[in-house]
C-alpha positions in Angstrom: 60.2 119.6 22.0 62.2 117.0 23.9 60.4 115.7 27.1 61.7 117.0 30.4 63.8 114.2 31.9 62.5 112.5 35.0 65.2 113.3 37.6 64.8 111.2 40.7 65.9 113.0 43.9 67.3 110.8 46.7 64.9 110.3 49.5 65.6 112.5 52.6 67.5 110.9 55.4 68.1 111.6 59.1 71.7 110.7 59.9 73.4 111.2 63.2 77.0 110.9 64.5 77.7 109.9 68.1 80.6 109.2 70.4 82.1 110.3 73.7 83.8 113.7 73.9 87.1 113.5 72.3 86.2 110.7 69.9 86.6 113.0 66.9 83.1 112.6 65.5 82.7 116.4 64.8 85.9 116.3 62.7 84.1 113.9 60.3 81.0 116.0 59.6 82.4 118.0 56.7 83.5 114.8 54.8 80.1 113.1 55.5 78.3 116.2 54.2 80.3 116.3 51.1 79.6 112.6 50.4 75.9 113.1 50.8 75.9 116.2 48.6 77.8 114.3 45.9 75.1 111.6 46.1 72.5 114.3 45.3 71.3 115.2 48.8 70.5 118.7 50.0 72.0 118.6 53.5 71.0 120.5 56.7 73.8 120.1 59.2 72.9 120.7 62.8 73.8 119.6 66.4 72.5 118.7 69.8 72.0 120.1 72.3 71.4 123.1 70.1 70.4 123.8 66.5 68.0 126.6 67.3 68.3 129.8 69.2 66.3 128.4 72.1 68.2 125.1 72.1 71.6 126.8 72.0 70.6 128.8 75.1 69.7 125.6 76.8 73.0 124.0 75.6 74.9 126.8 77.4 73.1 126.1 80.6 73.6 122.3 80.2 77.3 122.6 79.6 78.2 125.1 82.3 75.7 125.2 85.1 75.7 122.5 87.9 72.5 120.4 87.9 71.3 116.9 88.7 70.7 114.1 86.2 66.9 114.7 85.9 67.4 118.4 85.2 70.0 117.4 82.6 67.6 115.1 80.9 64.7 117.6 81.0 67.0 120.3 79.5 68.2 118.0 76.7 64.7 116.9 75.8 63.3 120.4 75.9 66.1 121.5 73.5 65.4 118.4 71.4 61.7 119.2 71.1 62.4 122.7 69.8 65.1 121.3 67.5 62.7 118.7 66.0 59.8 121.2 65.6 61.9 124.0 64.2 64.7 122.4 62.2 64.6 118.6 61.8 61.0 117.8 60.9 60.6 120.8 58.5 63.9 119.9 56.7 62.8 116.3 56.2 59.4 117.4 55.1 61.0 119.6 52.4 63.0 116.6 51.1 66.3 117.6 52.7 68.7 115.2 54.5 69.5 116.1 58.1 73.0 115.4 59.4 73.1 115.9 63.2 76.0 115.9 65.6 74.4 113.8 68.5 70.7 112.9 69.1 68.8 110.7 71.5 71.5 108.0 71.7 73.7 110.6 73.5 71.0 111.1 76.2 70.8 107.4 76.9 74.6 107.1 76.9 75.4 110.2 79.0 72.4 110.5 81.3 71.4 106.8 81.3 74.9 105.3 81.3 77.1 108.0 82.7 74.7 109.4 85.3 73.0 106.0 85.9 69.6 107.8 85.5 66.4 105.7 85.2 66.2 104.4 81.6 62.4 104.0 81.9 62.1 107.8 82.5 64.3 108.5 79.5 62.2 106.2 77.4 59.1 108.0 78.4 60.6 111.4 77.6 61.8 110.0 74.3 58.3 108.9 73.4 56.7 112.2 74.4 59.3 114.4 72.6 60.2 112.5 69.5 56.9 111.0 68.5 58.7 108.0 67.0 61.4 109.9 65.2 64.6 108.1 65.2 67.7 108.4 62.9 67.8 106.3 59.7 71.5 105.8 60.3 73.8 106.5 63.2 77.6 106.4 63.0 79.1 105.7 66.4 82.7 106.8 66.7 83.9 104.5 69.5 87.1 105.3 71.4 88.8 104.2 74.6 87.9 106.9 77.2 91.5 107.3 78.4 92.6 108.2 74.8 89.6 110.4 74.4 90.6 112.3 77.6 94.1 112.9 76.3 92.7 114.2 73.0 90.4 116.6 74.9 93.2 117.9 77.1 95.3 118.7 74.1 92.5 120.3 72.2 90.4 122.6 74.5 89.4 123.7 77.9 87.0 121.2 79.4 83.3 122.0 79.9 81.2 120.6 82.8 80.7 117.1 81.3 84.2 116.8 79.9 85.6 117.3 83.5 84.0 114.0 84.5 86.0 111.0 85.6 87.2 108.1 83.4 84.7 105.9 85.2 81.9 108.2 84.0 83.1 108.0 80.4 83.5 104.2 80.7 79.8 104.1 81.6 78.9 106.4 78.7 80.8 104.1 76.4 78.9 101.2 77.8 75.7 103.1 77.2 76.5 103.6 73.6 77.4 99.9 73.3 74.0 99.0 74.7 72.2 101.2 72.2 74.2 99.7 69.4 73.4 96.2 70.4 69.7 97.1 70.6 69.6 98.7 67.2 72.3 96.9 65.0 70.5 97.8 61.8 70.7 101.5 62.5 73.9 102.1 64.5 77.3 101.4 62.8 80.4 101.4 65.0 83.5 103.2 63.6 86.8 102.5 65.3 87.9 106.0 66.3 91.3 105.1 67.7 92.8 104.9 64.2 94.6 107.7 62.3 92.2 110.4 61.2 92.4 109.4 57.5 91.5 105.8 58.4 88.6 106.9 60.6 87.3 109.0 57.7 87.7 106.1 55.3 85.7 103.8 57.5 83.0 106.4 58.2 82.5 107.2 54.5 82.5 103.5 53.6 79.7 102.9 56.2 77.7 105.8 54.8 78.1 104.6 51.1 77.2 101.1 52.1 74.0 102.4 53.7 73.1 104.6 50.7 73.6 101.8 48.3 71.7 99.2 50.4 68.7 101.5 50.9 68.6 102.8 47.4 69.2 106.3 48.8 71.7 107.3 46.1 70.6 109.9 43.5 
């Protein structure tokens, strides 16, 4: 009898996509998932805030009820804790790759940058809730806030955060930039002002480069 071949599965990864509202990051998720699956990964796709019944309920409050910056941060981290415990950590433990639309970088960009909330408090909450868990790779879809606003207006009715001023989104963008500068090995900037096909090309190229460099291909 021929021996059973030793099939090496790719190691599980935690990959996130980030960007201001209107940057088009969510439009790229299907292509990224297909590329990961083609490389042999079993993919769990999810989002934040959200990803579990409890976190989705908190998301609805977050997006539609008025609140101050501390309440926003507490809601987001409460949702994140349930998301990690219920979806993300179990999936990674089972050998699956998690592809998540937003994670903790968004909190530092929106609440830290946009709301000018105390970064030290966010760092404390991050340490309590995430227990060191950070993405392996983050694709940051970077777009000028004025262009992002025009895209949002053409696409959908604005939620509470999307109704914020351009100055707010300028600060959010600066918050993302600060995170990218602090973690250049993890966060890869993708120019989101290009045509959709070009954005997808660059995002997939960044993903493939990471997979090859880290030996994460099947």
